[in-house]
C-alpha angles and dihedrals in degrees: 000000000000119000115205122204118236108278096018093107126038117234093250092063099065145030121221113238098181144339103242123226091355136071101057133082089244088066090068089059107030141017125149112273110189120183094252139039092241092058090045092051089046093052091050095048092049090052091049090050089052089057091053094254121159095206147345126248133189091022112180126177125197132195106228097191109156089015131107097296110002124225127070131313129184136199133190147131123286105214143184115220118227 
């Protein structure tokens, strides 16, 4: 699954399928929080692939040490390229 940096694609080159790990009330209570950023990125890209996405854009990972669950969580946009 390709991960594009912010600004690497213009908005007319893709369609957003879904915002991953944000945008629902469930995200306030549970998102996957693996122990490292690579595993958190993999979890997000697997979810994007399950949705039929070609790629992910605007991927951000946060270390939540001392937070609700600890570990890392990532969020981004699952997209379909045009």
